[in-house]
N, C-alpha and C positions, 0 to 999 in steps of 0.2 A: 821589564816588570814580570814578577813570577806568575804563573799560571794559577787560577783560583781552582779550588777543589768545588766542583757542584754535585749537589746531592740529589740524586734522581728523585727522591720522595717529594721536594718542592716543585719540581717540573711537572710530576704526576698530578699534584693538586691543582696546580694551575689549569693542567689540560682538562681535569675533570670538571673544574668550576666553567670553564669556558664551554664545555661540551653540553653540560647541564643546563647552562644558560639557553644555549641553541635549542635543546629539547623542549624548554619550556616555553621559548619564543614560538617555535613550530607547533606546539600543540595549541597555543594561545591562538595563532593564524587560522589553523584547521578547524579550530572548536568554533571560532567566531564565524565561519564560511556559512553555516546553516541559518545564523541568526541575520547575518547580512542579507541571506535571500529570503527569509521570512520576514524581515522588515520592508523588503523591496515593495513598492505599490503595485497591485495588478490592477489590470485595466477594469474598468467598470463595464459590466453590461446590462446595466439596469434599462437604458433606452433602447434596448435591442429588441424587437419582436419576436426573433427566435429564441430568446431566453426567458419568455414569459412561460410561466408553469402549464404545461400541459392539461387540458381539461377532457381528455379523450385518449382512447387506448385501441390499437389495433387489434386485429382478429387473427393475425397469423404472423410467423417470424417475419416476412416480408412486409408486413404492414405495421410492425412495431413502431410505437411512437417514443422518440428520443427524449430523454430525460437526464439533466446534468447531475452531477454530484451534489449530496445536500439539497436538491429539489423535490419539492412535493407534488405529484402527479395526482390528479383527479379524473374519474370518468364515470359516467353512468351506463348501466347495462341491465340486461336481463339474466336472471338467474339460468345456469346452465351454459353461459356464453364463455368462450375463452377470451382472455384479455392479455395484450402482449404491450411491453415498454422495453426499450433498450437503454443503456448507460454504458460510458467508459471506464475501463480501470486500467491502470498503468502498472508498469513493475514496481514491486515493492509495497502495494497497496492491498489492504484486506477488506473486500466489499462485505456491506452488510444491507440487506433489502428489509425494509420493515412495511406491512402492509396492515390496512384497517379496511374491513368489509361492514358497511352499515345496512343491515339486513331488511327485507320488507316487513311492513307492519305485521305484528305477532297474530292479529286477528285474521289476515290472509293467507297464513302458511297452516300446513298438515302435518309438520313433524320436524325432527331435527334435520339438521343438514350439516356436512363435513367440507370445510374450504381447505385449499391448500396452493401453495407457491412454489414454483420452480424455477431454478436460474441456470441459464445455459450459457456456454462461453460462445466465442465467435464461431467455432466449428459445429455449434449446435449439440454439443455434447453437455448433458445435465452433469451439472457439478454438485457434488454432496456438500451438504451444511455441517459444519464444524458445531456451530450454536445454534440455539433459537428452537422455536416451535414452527415446523414446517408447515404440519397440518393439525388443525383444530376442528372438534366438534362444536356446533351451536345448537343449544336447547331451543324447542320450539318457540319459547317465549323471550329469547335473547335478542338484546337491540343491535349488538355489534361483536365482531369475532376478530381478533388480532394476531397476525401472523409474523414470524421474523427468520430470517435466513444467515448465518455469516458463513461465508466460504473461507477456504484456504488462502494465504497469501499468494499473490500473483506473483509467478517468477518472469524473469527477462526471457528465459530460454529453456527448453526441455526437449528430452528425446521426443521422437516423432509416435513412439508407441506408449509413450505415457498419457495420463489424463490430468496432469498437472495444468491448473489454470495459467493463462498467457496472457499478455497485454493484448487489450483490444475491446470490442463490443460484447457486452452480457445482457442475456435477454431474460427479462421476468415475465412468468406465466402466470396467472391467477385464473381459478376456477372452481366451482364446485364439484366435487369428486363423489360426493353422496347426497341426493336430493331427492324428496318425494314426487314422483310424476306430476301430481298436481300443482306442485309449486314451481316448475320449470316454467320460466316466462315472466316470472314476478319481477319489478325492477328493485336494484339495489346500487348503492353507490360504493366505490372503491378509492382508496388512498395508497400510494406506493411511495416510498423515499428511499433511493439508494444513497448510501453513505459509504465513505473509503477510511481506513486507518493507516497511515505510513508506518510500515514495520520496520524502516531503517535497514541496516546491513545484516541482520540477522538470517534474513532469507536471500540475501544476494548470490548470484551463481554468475559464472564466467560464461559468455556469450549473450546474444541478444537476436531478436527477430529482425529480418529486414524490414518488415511491416506487420505493424499491429493487426490481429486478427479483425476482419470487418470493419476496419477504421475507418474506410471511405463512407460509409453509411450510417455513421453514430457521430454524436459530439464530441470534440476532444476534452480530455480532462483540463482542469485549471494549469495554464502554462505550457499545455502542448505536450504531445506524446515524449516519453522519455524525459519528463521535467523531473523524475527524481534521480538525476544524474550522482547527486552527491549520496553518499552513505557513511555510516560511521566506520566502515572498515577503513576508510581513507584515514581516519586520525589514528586508529590503531595501527595502522600498516606504517604511516609515518613514525608514530613515536617508537615503535619497535625496530624499525630502522636506526633511528637515532640512538636508541640504547644499544643496539648491537654495534654500532660504530663507535659507541662510547667504552664499552667493555673490550673491543678489539684493541681500540687505541691504547686503553690503559693496560691491558695485559702485554702489548708490546713494549709500553714504556719500563714497566717492572723488569721483563725479561732482559730487555737491552740494557737497563743499568745496573742489573745484577752479574752480567756477564762480561762488562768491561770493567777494568781495575781503575781505580782513582788515579788521576795523574800525578806524578811526584815532581814537586819543583826541581830544575838543575841545580846541582850543586849543595844539595842538602844532605 
């Protein structure tokens, strides 16, 4: 039987279709991973006493009261006191701390006051706020003052000389930085709520800490430390690898097809 002449273009098109289908299947598989993780039921902590919203605050770093992400803590104190709380932040999360101070009755105050929140990492390094009103003055007749501080995204690893925020415990300190002497000791109430936003793979780095900073003395993030093992960098890396394989194989097929002459049947 005479040999059949095979055109390289047909083989190339079949290869392209096969690899394209594989790329789409891989992208769908990787893209479905976060949804599967998000749909997984998380254990309920409503019955745990330790998960009840705190109603007090510490007076120093060592006595800071632990607060969970998304939990609102309250405390009553005297004007001039320093209040401390702590919360966890994992790699890839951008923490935001919101605070509200309900001031003493206006009739008992003698002037304006200025309140401030500061956020420190597990090494007790004060972290700068990217957004928010970290310090605010309240008029003598004001009823409350609200503050907020959004930190930089937490990195999984950083050089020892840098001040980049790292996974671990974060401390909140709330106090009045300017206050009439006659108003010191007046009672006030405070609310703080730390929340986090997952930033995905945009801020992912190579490397990780062996242990989160101060992790032994604080509550863990939902799902435990390093819960954000998935980043969208995996999806782009997988898709890029498949496209590179597609381009390489397609180029090889084209080059191989053009370099070899078609077979001519014997006896022609």
